[in-house]
ROSE-4610 file (N, C-alpha, C; in Angstrom, 1 decimal, always signed):
// ROSE-4610
residu = [M/M/M/S/S/S/S/S/S/Q/Q/Q/Q/Q/Q/K/K/K/P/P/P/V/V/V/P/P/P/G/G/G/A/A/A/A/A/A/D/D/D/T/T/T/T/T/T/D/D/D/P/P/P/T/T/T/N/N/N/T/T/T/A/A/A/D/D/D/T/T/T/T/T/T/T/T/T/D/D/D/T/T/T/A/A/A/G/G/G/P/P/P/R/R/R/P/P/P/R/R/R/R/R/R/L/L/L/T/T/T/Y/Y/Y/A/A/A/A/A/A/A/A/A/L/L/L/S/S/S/A/A/A/L/L/L/E/E/E/A/A/A/L/L/L/A/A/A/L/L/L/I/I/I/V/V/V/G/G/G/G/G/G/V/V/V/W/W/W/M/M/M/L/L/L/V/V/V/L/L/L/G/G/G/V/V/V/T/T/T/G/G/G/D/D/D/D/D/D/R/R/R/Q/Q/Q/Q/Q/Q/A/A/A/V/V/V/T/T/T/G/G/G/G/G/G/I/I/I/T/T/T/V/V/V/L/L/L/V/V/V/L/L/L/A/A/A/L/L/L/L/L/L/P/P/P/L/L/L/L/L/L/A/A/A/A/A/A/R/R/R/G/G/G/L/L/L/L/L/L/L/L/L/R/R/R/R/R/R/G/G/G/W/W/W/S/S/S/R/R/R/G/G/G/P/P/P/A/A/A/V/V/V/I/I/I/T/T/T/Q/Q/Q/I/I/I/M/M/M/A/A/A/L/L/L/P/P/P/V/V/V/A/A/A/Y/Y/Y/S/S/S/L/L/L/L/L/L/K/K/K/A/A/A/D/D/D/G/G/G/L/L/L/A/A/A/V/V/V/P/P/P/A/A/A/G/G/G/I/I/I/A/A/A/L/L/L/A/A/A/A/A/A/V/V/V/A/A/A/V/V/V/T/T/T/S/S/S/L/L/L/V/V/V/L/L/L/L/L/L/V/V/V/N/N/N/P/P/P/A/A/A/T/T/T/T/T/T/Q/Q/Q/A/A/A/L/L/L/G/G/G/I/I/I/R/R/R/G/G/G/P/P/P/G/G/G/R/R/R/T/T/T/Q/Q/Q/E/E/E/S/S/S/D/D/D/Q/Q/Q/H/H/H]
num = [1/1/1/2/2/2/3/3/3/4/4/4/5/5/5/6/6/6/7/7/7/8/8/8/9/9/9/10/10/10/11/11/11/12/12/12/13/13/13/14/14/14/15/15/15/16/16/16/17/17/17/18/18/18/19/19/19/20/20/20/21/21/21/22/22/22/23/23/23/24/24/24/25/25/25/26/26/26/27/27/27/28/28/28/29/29/29/30/30/30/31/31/31/32/32/32/33/33/33/34/34/34/35/35/35/36/36/36/37/37/37/38/38/38/39/39/39/40/40/40/41/41/41/42/42/42/43/43/43/44/44/44/45/45/45/46/46/46/47/47/47/48/48/48/49/49/49/50/50/50/51/51/51/52/52/52/53/53/53/54/54/54/55/55/55/56/56/56/57/57/57/58/58/58/59/59/59/60/60/60/61/61/61/62/62/62/63/63/63/64/64/64/65/65/65/66/66/66/67/67/67/68/68/68/69/69/69/70/70/70/71/71/71/72/72/72/73/73/73/74/74/74/75/75/75/76/76/76/77/77/77/78/78/78/79/79/79/80/80/80/81/81/81/82/82/82/83/83/83/84/84/84/85/85/85/86/86/86/87/87/87/88/88/88/89/89/89/90/90/90/91/91/91/92/92/92/93/93/93/94/94/94/95/95/95/96/96/96/97/97/97/98/98/98/99/99/99/100/100/100/101/101/101/102/102/102/103/103/103/104/104/104/105/105/105/106/106/106/107/107/107/108/108/108/109/109/109/110/110/110/111/111/111/112/112/112/113/113/113/114/114/114/115/115/115/116/116/116/117/117/117/118/118/118/119/119/119/120/120/120/121/121/121/122/122/122/123/123/123/124/124/124/125/125/125/126/126/126/127/127/127/128/128/128/129/129/129/130/130/130/131/131/131/132/132/132/133/133/133/134/134/134/135/135/135/136/136/136/137/137/137/138/138/138/139/139/139/140/140/140/141/141/141/142/142/142/143/143/143/144/144/144/145/145/145/146/146/146/147/147/147/148/148/148/149/149/149/150/150/150/151/151/151/152/152/152/153/153/153/154/154/154/155/155/155/156/156/156/157/157/157/158/158/158/159/159/159/160/160/160/161/161/161/162/162/162/163/163/163]
x = [-12.5/-12.4/-12.9/-13.8/-14.3/-13.3/-13.5/-12.6/-12.7/-13.8/-14.0/-13.4/-13.1/-12.5/-11.0/-10.5/-9.0/-8.5/-7.4/-6.9/-6.2/-6.4/-5.8/-4.3/-3.4/-2.0/-1.6/-0.9/-0.5/-1.5/-2.7/-3.7/-3.4/-3.7/-3.5/-4.7/-4.5/-5.5/-6.0/-7.2/-7.6/-8.2/-8.4/-9.0/-7.9/-6.7/-5.6/-5.0/-5.3/-4.8/-3.3/-2.6/-1.1/-0.5/-1.3/-0.8/-0.3/+0.9/+1.5/+1.9/+1.2/+1.5/+1.3/+2.2/+2.0/+1.0/-0.1/-1.1/-0.9/+0.2/+0.4/+1.5/+1.4/+2.4/+2.5/+1.4/+1.5/+2.4/+2.6/+3.4/+4.8/+5.2/+6.5/+7.5/+8.7/+9.7/+10.0/+10.8/+11.2/+10.0/+10.1/+9.1/+9.2/+8.2/+8.3/+8.7/+9.4/+9.9/+8.7/+7.6/+6.4/+5.8/+5.9/+5.4/+6.3/+7.6/+8.5/+8.3/+8.2/+8.0/+6.7/+5.6/+4.3/+4.5/+5.2/+5.4/+6.2/+7.3/+8.1/+7.3/+6.4/+5.6/+4.6/+4.1/+3.1/+3.9/+5.1/+5.9/+6.2/+6.5/+6.8/+5.6/+4.4/+3.2/+3.0/+3.3/+3.2/+4.2/+5.4/+6.4/+5.9/+5.4/+4.9/+3.7/+2.9/+1.8/+2.3/+3.4/+4.0/+4.6/+5.3/+6.0/+4.9/+3.8/+2.7/+2.0/+1.8/+1.2/+2.1/+3.4/+4.3/+4.3/+4.4/+4.4/+3.1/+2.0/+0.7/+0.8/+1.3/+1.5/+2.4/+3.5/+4.4/+3.7/+3.0/+2.3/+1.2/+0.6/-0.4/+0.1/+1.3/+1.9/+2.4/+2.9/+3.5/+2.5/+1.3/+0.4/-0.8/-1.7/-2.9/-4.0/-4.3/-5.4/-4.9/-4.5/-3.9/-4.8/-6.0/-6.9/-7.1/-7.4/-7.7/-6.4/-5.3/-4.0/-3.6/-3.7/-3.3/-4.2/-5.5/-6.4/-6.1/-5.9/-5.6/-4.3/-3.3/-2.0/-2.1/-2.8/-3.0/-3.8/-4.8/-5.6/-4.7/-3.8/-3.0/-2.0/-1.5/-0.5/-1.2/-2.5/-3.2/-3.5/-3.8/-4.0/-2.8/-1.6/-0.3/-0.2/-0.9/-0.8/-1.3/-2.3/-2.9/-1.8/-1.2/-0.2/+1.0/+1.4/+2.5/+2.3/+1.1/+0.8/+0.6/+0.1/+0.0/+1.3/+2.3/+3.6/+4.3/+4.1/+4.7/+4.1/+2.8/+2.1/+2.5/+2.7/+3.1/+4.5/+5.4/+6.7/+6.7/+5.8/+5.7/+4.8/+4.3/+3.4/+2.2/+1.5/+0.2/-0.9/-1.8/-2.9/-3.8/-4.0/-4.9/-4.3/-3.0/-2.4/-2.7/-3.2/-3.5/-4.7/-5.7/-6.9/-6.6/-5.9/-5.5/-4.6/-3.7/-2.9/-3.7/-4.6/-5.5/-6.4/-6.9/-7.7/-6.9/-5.7/-4.8/-4.6/-4.4/-4.2/-5.5/-6.6/-7.9/-8.1/-7.8/-8.0/-7.0/-5.8/-4.8/-5.2/-6.0/-6.3/-7.1/-8.1/-8.8/-8.0/-7.1/-6.2/-5.2/-4.7/-3.8/-4.6/-5.8/-6.6/-6.8/-7.1/-7.3/-5.9/-4.8/-3.5/-3.2/-3.6/-3.4/-4.2/-5.4/-6.2/-5.7/-4.8/-4.3/-3.1/-2.4/-1.3/+0.0/+1.1/+2.3/+2.9/+3.5/+4.2/+3.2/+1.9/+0.9/+0.8/+1.0/+0.9/+1.9/+3.2/+4.2/+3.9/+3.4/+3.1/+1.9/+0.9/-0.2/+0.2/+1.1/+1.7/+2.4/+3.2/+4.0/+3.0/+2.0/+1.1/+0.2/-0.2/-1.0/-0.1/+1.1/+2.0/+2.2/+2.5/+2.7/+1.4/+0.3/-1.0/-1.3/-1.2/-1.5/-0.5/+0.8/+1.8/+1.5/+1.2/+0.9/-0.3/-1.3/-2.5/-2.2/-1.4/-1.0/-0.2/+0.7/+1.5/+0.6/-0.3/-1.1/-2.2/-2.6/-3.6/-3.0/-1.7/-0.9/-1.1/-1.3/-1.5/-0.3/+0.9/+2.0/+2.0/+1.5/+1.4/+0.3/-0.8/-2.0/-1.6/-0.9/-0.4/+0.6/+1.5/+2.5/+1.9/+0.7/+0.0/-0.9/-1.1/-1.9/-3.4/-3.7/-5.1/-5.7/-6.9/-7.5/-8.7/-9.1/-10.3/-11.6/-12.6/-13.9/-14.4/-14.9/-15.4/-14.4/-13.1/-12.1/-11.5/-11.5/-11.0/-9.7/-9.1/-7.8/-8.1/-9.3/-9.6/-9.8/-10.5/-10.8/-9.5/-8.5/-7.3/-6.5/-6.7/-5.9/-6.4/-7.6/-8.2/-8.0]
y = [-23.4/-23.9/-25.4/-25.8/-27.2/-28.1/-29.4/-30.3/-30.4/-29.9/-29.9/-28.7/-27.6/-26.4/-26.5/-26.1/-26.1/-24.7/-24.4/-23.1/-22.8/-21.5/-21.1/-20.8/-21.4/-21.2/-19.7/-19.2/-17.8/-16.8/-17.3/-16.4/-16.3/-15.1/-14.8/-15.3/-15.9/-16.4/-15.3/-14.8/-13.6/-14.0/-15.3/-15.7/-15.9/-15.9/-16.1/-14.7/-14.2/-12.9/-12.8/-13.9/-13.8/-13.9/-14.1/-14.1/-12.8/-12.7/-11.5/-11.5/-12.4/-12.5/-11.2/-10.8/-9.5/-9.8/-9.1/-9.3/-8.3/-7.5/-6.5/-7.0/-8.2/-8.7/-7.9/-7.2/-6.5/-5.3/-4.8/-3.6/-3.9/-5.2/-5.6/-5.3/-5.1/-4.8/-3.4/-3.0/-1.6/-0.8/+0.5/+1.4/+1.7/+1.6/+1.9/+3.3/+3.6/+4.9/+5.8/+5.3/+6.1/+6.7/+5.9/+6.4/+7.4/+7.3/+8.3/+9.6/+9.5/+10.6/+11.4/+10.6/+11.2/+11.9/+11.4/+12.0/+13.3/+13.2/+14.4/+15.5/+15.2/+16.2/+16.8/+16.0/+16.5/+17.4/+17.0/+17.9/+19.2/+19.1/+20.4/+21.3/+20.8/+21.6/+22.2/+21.4/+21.9/+23.1/+22.9/+24.0/+25.2/+25.1/+26.2/+26.9/+26.2/+26.8/+27.5/+26.9/+27.6/+28.9/+28.9/+30.1/+31.1/+30.7/+31.6/+32.2/+31.4/+31.8/+32.8/+32.5/+33.5/+34.8/+34.7/+35.9/+36.7/+36.1/+36.8/+37.5/+36.8/+37.3/+38.6/+38.5/+39.6/+40.8/+40.5/+41.6/+42.2/+41.3/+41.8/+42.7/+42.3/+43.1/+44.5/+44.5/+45.7/+46.5/+46.0/+46.6/+47.3/+47.8/+48.5/+47.6/+46.6/+45.7/+44.5/+44.8/+43.8/+42.6/+42.8/+41.7/+40.7/+41.1/+40.2/+39.4/+40.1/+39.4/+38.5/+38.8/+37.9/+36.7/+36.9/+35.8/+34.9/+35.5/+34.7/+33.9/+34.6/+33.9/+32.7/+32.9/+31.8/+30.7/+31.0/+30.0/+29.2/+29.8/+29.1/+28.2/+28.7/+28.0/+26.7/+26.9/+25.7/+24.7/+25.2/+24.3/+23.6/+24.1/+23.5/+22.2/+22.1/+20.9/+19.6/+19.8/+18.6/+17.9/+18.6/+17.9/+17.5/+18.2/+17.9/+16.6/+16.5/+15.2/+14.0/+14.3/+13.3/+12.8/+13.8/+13.4/+12.5/+12.9/+12.0/+10.7/+10.6/+9.3/+8.4/+9.1/+8.3/+7.7/+8.5/+8.0/+6.9/+6.9/+5.9/+4.7/+4.8/+3.8/+3.6/+4.7/+4.6/+4.7/+3.8/+3.7/+4.9/+5.5/+6.7/+7.9/+7.9/+9.1/+9.4/+8.4/+8.6/+9.5/+9.4/+10.2/+11.7/+12.2/+13.6/+14.0/+13.1/+13.5/+13.7/+12.8/+12.9/+14.1/+14.4/+15.6/+16.9/+16.9/+18.0/+18.3/+17.2/+17.3/+17.8/+17.3/+17.7/+19.2/+19.6/+21.0/+21.9/+21.4/+22.2/+22.4/+21.5/+21.7/+22.9/+23.3/+24.5/+25.8/+25.7/+26.8/+27.0/+25.9/+25.9/+26.5/+26.2/+26.7/+28.2/+28.7/+30.1/+30.8/+30.2/+30.9/+30.9/+29.9/+29.9/+31.0/+31.4/+32.4/+33.8/+33.9/+35.2/+35.6/+36.6/+37.0/+37.2/+37.4/+37.7/+36.4/+36.4/+35.3/+34.2/+34.5/+33.5/+32.4/+32.6/+31.6/+30.5/+30.8/+29.7/+29.0/+29.7/+29.0/+28.1/+28.5/+27.6/+26.4/+26.5/+25.4/+24.4/+24.9/+24.1/+23.4/+24.1/+23.5/+22.4/+22.7/+21.7/+20.4/+20.6/+19.5/+18.7/+19.3/+18.6/+17.9/+18.5/+17.9/+16.7/+16.8/+15.7/+14.5/+14.9/+13.8/+13.1/+13.9/+13.3/+12.4/+12.8/+12.0/+10.6/+10.7/+9.5/+8.6/+9.1/+8.3/+7.7/+8.5/+8.0/+6.9/+6.9/+5.9/+4.7/+4.7/+3.6/+2.4/+1.2/+0.0/-0.4/-0.1/-0.3/+0.5/+1.7/+2.6/+2.1/+1.7/+1.2/+0.0/-0.9/-2.1/-1.8/-0.9/-0.6/+0.0/+0.7/+1.3/+0.3/-0.9/-1.9/-1.6/-0.8/-0.4/-1.5/-2.0/-3.0/-2.4/-3.0/-2.4/-2.6/-1.9/-2.0/-3.5/-3.9/-5.2/-6.3/-6.0/-7.0/-7.0/-8.2/-8.4/-9.2/-9.3/-10.1/-11.6/-12.1/-13.5/-13.7/-12.7/-12.9/-12.7/-12.0/-11.8/-13.1/-13.9/-15.2/-16.3/-16.1/-17.2/-17.0]
z = [-1.7/-3.0/-2.8/-3.7/-3.6/-4.3/-4.1/-4.7/-6.2/-6.8/-8.2/-8.9/-8.2/-8.7/-8.8/-9.8/-10.0/-10.0/-9.3/-9.3/-10.6/-11.0/-12.2/-12.0/-12.8/-12.5/-12.6/-11.6/-11.7/-11.1/-10.8/-10.2/-8.7/-8.2/-6.8/-6.0/-4.9/-4.0/-3.1/-3.4/-2.6/-1.3/-1.0/+0.2/+1.3/+1.0/+1.9/+2.3/+3.5/+3.8/+3.9/+4.0/+4.0/+2.7/+1.6/+0.3/-0.2/-0.6/-1.0/-2.5/-3.2/-4.6/-5.3/-6.2/-7.0/-8.1/-8.1/-9.2/-10.3/-10.3/-11.3/-12.3/-12.8/-13.7/-15.0/-15.4/-16.6/-16.5/-15.3/-15.1/-14.7/-14.7/-14.4/-15.5/-15.2/-16.3/-16.4/-17.4/-17.6/-18.1/-17.7/-18.2/-19.7/-20.4/-21.9/-22.1/-23.2/-23.5/-23.8/-24.3/-24.6/-23.3/-22.3/-21.0/-20.4/-20.6/-20.1/-20.9/-22.2/-23.1/-22.7/-22.5/-22.1/-20.7/-19.8/-18.5/-18.7/-19.6/-19.8/-20.4/-21.4/-22.0/-21.0/-20.2/-19.1/-18.2/-17.8/-16.9/-17.6/-18.9/-19.7/-19.7/-19.8/-19.8/-18.4/-17.3/-16.0/-15.8/-16.3/-16.2/-16.9/-18.1/-18.8/-18.1/-17.5/-16.7/-15.4/-14.8/-13.7/-14.1/-15.2/-15.7/-16.0/-16.7/-17.0/-15.8/-14.8/-13.5/-12.8/-12.7/-12.0/-12.8/-14.2/-15.0/-14.7/-14.6/-14.4/-13.0/-12.0/-10.7/-10.7/-11.4/-11.4/-12.1/-13.2/-13.9/-12.9/-12.1/-11.2/-10.1/-9.6/-8.6/-9.1/-10.3/-10.9/-11.7/-12.0/-12.9/-12.1/-12.9/-12.3/-11.8/-12.6/-12.2/-11.4/-10.2/-9.4/-9.0/-8.7/-8.2/-9.3/-10.5/-11.6/-12.0/-12.1/-12.5/-11.4/-10.1/-9.1/-9.0/-9.2/-9.2/-10.4/-11.5/-12.7/-12.5/-12.0/-11.7/-10.8/-9.7/-8.7/-9.4/-10.2/-10.8/-11.8/-12.5/-13.5/-12.7/-11.6/-10.7/-10.2/-9.7/-9.2/-10.4/-11.5/-12.7/-13.1/-12.8/-13.1/-12.3/-11.2/-10.4/-11.1/-12.0/-12.7/-13.6/-14.5/-15.3/-14.5/-13.5/-12.6/-11.9/-11.3/-10.6/-11.6/-12.8/-13.8/-14.3/-14.4/-14.8/-13.8/-12.6/-11.5/-11.5/-11.6/-11.6/-12.8/-13.9/-15.1/-14.9/-14.3/-14.1/-13.1/-12.1/-11.1/-11.6/-12.8/-13.4/-12.6/-12.2/-11.6/-12.6/-12.5/-13.5/-13.5/-12.3/-12.2/-13.0/-13.2/-13.8/-15.2/-15.9/-17.3/-17.5/-16.6/-16.7/-16.7/-15.6/-15.6/-16.7/-17.2/-18.3/-19.6/-19.8/-21.0/-20.9/-19.8/-19.6/-19.9/-19.4/-19.6/-21.1/-21.9/-23.3/-24.0/-23.6/-24.2/-23.9/-22.7/-22.4/-23.1/-23.5/-24.2/-25.6/-26.3/-27.7/-28.0/-27.2/-27.5/-27.2/-26.3/-26.0/-27.1/-27.7/-28.8/-30.0/-30.2/-31.3/-31.2/-30.0/-29.8/-30.0/-29.6/-29.9/-31.3/-32.1/-33.5/-34.2/-33.7/-34.2/-33.9/-32.9/-32.5/-33.5/-33.1/-34.0/-33.1/-33.8/-33.1/-32.6/-31.4/-30.8/-30.3/-30.3/-29.9/-30.9/-32.2/-33.2/-33.1/-32.9/-32.7/-31.4/-30.4/-29.1/-29.3/-30.1/-30.4/-31.2/-32.1/-32.9/-31.9/-31.1/-30.1/-29.2/-28.6/-27.7/-28.4/-29.6/-30.3/-30.6/-31.0/-31.2/-30.0/-28.9/-27.6/-27.2/-27.3/-26.9/-27.7/-29.0/-29.9/-29.7/-29.6/-29.3/-28.0/-27.0/-25.7/-25.7/-26.4/-26.5/-27.2/-28.3/-29.0/-28.1/-27.3/-26.4/-25.3/-24.8/-23.7/-24.0/-25.3/-25.6/-26.3/-26.4/-27.0/-26.2/-26.8/-26.0/-25.1/-25.5/-24.6/-23.3/-23.5/-22.3/-21.4/-22.0/-21.2/-20.5/-21.1/-20.4/-19.3/-19.6/-18.6/-17.3/-17.5/-16.4/-15.7/-16.3/-15.7/-15.9/-16.9/-17.2/-18.1/-17.7/-18.5/-19.2/-20.3/-21.0/-20.3/-20.7/-20.0/-20.0/-18.8/-18.6/-18.5/-18.5/-18.4/-17.0/-16.4/-15.1/-15.2/-14.1/-14.1/-14.5/-14.0/-14.3/-15.8/-16.4/-17.9/-18.7/-18.2/-18.9/-18.9/-17.9/-17.9/-18.7/-19.2/-20.0/-21.5]
């Protein structure tokens, strides 16, 4: 740093390897309830996928078309990992977790629509899935959630946030 440059108060010095200043001041403090609710809804979706995958596996083992049901069940179980990992990341306030959580909700909307077009017990399931997906999306794009996860807008760096 030259003698004409002045350090920005509160900015971390990246040239000092011994500097252990916490640069995530936006994520300090208690976790917002919106973030906790979004994590809970994501975990709920993961649980529903796990139950569905196990149900498909049981039907596959006891039914006639074993290969297709077992393949479908394993696929659904593997897909359950996405919202499960997203829920864990949201609870731990990891910025990367919002992406998988949003993707899960966007993928859930066409599934909910197809369930609404069906009949029987699929219609209430479609309503519930649509409500959870829309609610989760609203919670995930909320500015308080974004700030709690330490996500900055496009083109915004830590230096520009301090000015």
